[in-house]
N, C-alpha and C positions, 0 to 999 in steps of 0.2 A: 276484417277490414275489406271494403269493397275494392275490386280491381280498378286501379287508377286509369289504366288504358281504356277500360270499358266506360268509365266515367267521362273521360274526354270525348270519346267517340260518340257516346250517347248525347252529350251536350251539344255537339255539332249537329247531330241529326234531329235535335229538338226532342230527345227522349229523356232529358234530365229529370223530368217530373216523375218518372217511374222508378228512378234509382233509389230514393230513400226507402221505398217499399221493398225494392229488390234486395237492399242491404240486409233487411230483416227476414227476407224470405229463405226458405230451405235451399240447400245447395243446388238441388235439381232445378228449382224455379229460377235461381240466379243464372245458372248455366243456360237455361232456355232463353232468357232475355239477352244474355251476351251472344248466344247463337244467332238470334234475330239480327242483332247489330252486325255481327260478322258476315252473315249472309248478305245483308243489305250492301255492305261495303264491297264484297266480292262481286256483286251484281252491278254495282255503281262505282267502279274504281276511280272515276273522274273526281269524285268528291275528295279523295286524298290530295289531288292537285289543288283543289280549292282550299282545303285546310292549310296546305303548305303556303299557298299564296297569302291567305289571310294572316297566318302566323308571321310571315316575313314582313307584311305591311305593318302589323302591330309592333313587331320588334323595331322596325325602322322609325315608327312614330315615337316609340319610347326613347330611342337613341337621340332623335332630333330634339325631343323635349329636354333630355338631360344636357344636351349640348348648349341649349339656350343659356343656362347658368354658366357654363364654361366660357362661352364667348363673352359674357358680361364680365367675368373675372379676369380672363386672360387676353382680352382683345388687344391690348397694347403689345404684348409679347408676340401675338400671332402676326400682327400687321406692321408693327413699328419697333421691333427689337433692335437694339444697337448691334446685335450679333448676327444679323441676317444680311443676305445679299439682295440688293435692289437693282433691277434692270428696267430698261424702258424709261418711261416718264416718271421721275420721282414724285411729281405732283399730279399724277394721273387721277382721273375720276373713278376708276375701277382698279382694284388690286386683286391680282390672281396669285395665290400662294401655292407653291409646289413643294411637297416633301418627296425627296428622291434619294436613290442609291446609285453609285457609279457602276455597280455590277448588275443592275436591274435591266434586263433586256427590254422590258416595256418602257423604261425611262429613256433608253437609248433611242427607241422608236419615237418617243414623245418629244425628243429634242427638236425635231423638224417642226413640230406643232408650235413649240415656243418661239422658234425662229420666225415662222410665218406671222405669228401674232405680234411679235415685236416690230416686224417690218411693216405690217399692214394697219396697225392701230397705234397712232401716235399719242393717244390718251390713256393707254394701258400702262399700269405699273405692275411689274412682275417681281415677286419675292421668292427667293430660293432658300430652302432649308435642308441642310445636309442631314439625312436620316439613314445612316449605315446599318442595315439590318441583315446583310448577306455575308457575314463573316468578318474575319480579321482583315482581309484585304480591303474590304469596303471601309472599315473603320480607319485603317491607316491612310487610305486615300482621302477620306473626309478630313482627317487631321491636317494633311498637307494643303488641302483646298482652303481650309479655314485660315491657316497661317499665311498662305499665299495672298488671300484676299486682304488680310490685315496689312501686309507689306506692300502689295501692288494691286489695289482694287481694279485698276484700269486693265489688268491682264487676266482678271478672273474669268471673264466670258470666254476668252480664247482657250484658257485651261479647261473650262467646262466643256467646250466643244471638242477639244482634243481627247479628253477622257471618255466622254459619252460616244464620241464618233469612232472610237477604237473597237475592233472586234476581239481584242485580247482581254484577259482577266485584269481587272484593276487591282493594284496593290500599292503599297507605299513606295517601292522602288520605281514603278512605272510612273507614279505621280511626280516623284522627284525628277525623273528623266524629262518629263514634259515641262516642269518648272525651269529646269536648266536650259532647255531648248528655247523657252520664252525669254531667257536672258535675266532671270532673277539672280540676285546675290545669294549663293547657296549657303554661305556662312551665316548671313543674316536670317535666312529662312530656317536654318537649324536652330538659331536662337529663338525664333518665333515659335517653333514647335515645342519649345520648353516652357512657353508662356502658359500659365494656368487657364488663361482665357480660351485656349483652344478646346480643352476638355469641357470647360464651362459652357461653351457654345453647343457642343454636341449633347451635353446633358440637358440643356434647356429645350432643345428640339425633341429629345426623347421624352421628356416630361410633358411637353405639349401634345405629342402624338398619343401618349397614354390618356391624357385628359380628353382628347377629341376622339378616342377610340379608333385611332388610325393604326392599322396592322400591316399594311403593305404599301409598296411604291409602284408607280407614282400615285400620289393622292393629292388632289387639289382642294383648297379652301377658298371659297369665293361667296360673297353675299351672305356670310355667316352660315354657310352650308358646306358640308364635306362631300366631295365628289371623288370616289375611288376609281382608280384604273386609268389606263391610257384611252380616254374616251374619244380622241380624235379632234382635229382642229375645227371641224364643222360644228361639233357639239360644244366645244369651248367658246366659239364665236357666238353661238346661240345663247349660252349661259351668260356671257359677258353682256350681250345685248339686253337680256332680261334684267340683269342687275342695274343697267343704266335706265331701263324703262320703269321697273317697279321695285328695285332694291332687293330682289330675291333671285335665286338661281332659276326658279320656276314661277312664272306669272300665272295667276289664275284667270 
């Protein structure tokens, strides 16, 4: 069997046409051809960067194509689930969805971006989805957040600010302490935590993240595109503007 690595390299270099013959050639001839390819790469290492770039672009294109079907099937759950938090203008012309974790340092930094967007863009609708991926503390905090939102949605944003604004590890007790500080009925909150809807909410977000191939936080969804990472308020404003202009995160 011909060496797979040599096949890939030769294809990139435009040498694929000689490989069928090389496969049937004696070992010495095959080794000579592979040596030519190896020497070429050693003398032109920049081609490896080009290979990586093209592979990354191809992978992204494949992911984007796969997501088209996901958006078609799960659009309502992504943008209009009864289990999500909606901030800003509920009838806004653009919706920015953020998947986040309360123990994510980048999510904490991105909080100020969300605040700026909410204050500066009265037409923006922001959807928050709890995606606890950083351990038990994150999961317990998210459960409290979901139960709190069900009980007192008007206090959710302040809870969100308190938790993401803290430099301490987020966990269930810290979340309960903030809820108490905000004046919630703690007995009622305890009852809310026992509601199956709490875990159903987190499961729904987890399943959406899997379908959209979201692996980390924060990750934004806007204009039927996935934007990973804390990209900054300037980039978010540009993307929002593009969606308003052409319906996509990037206008051609």
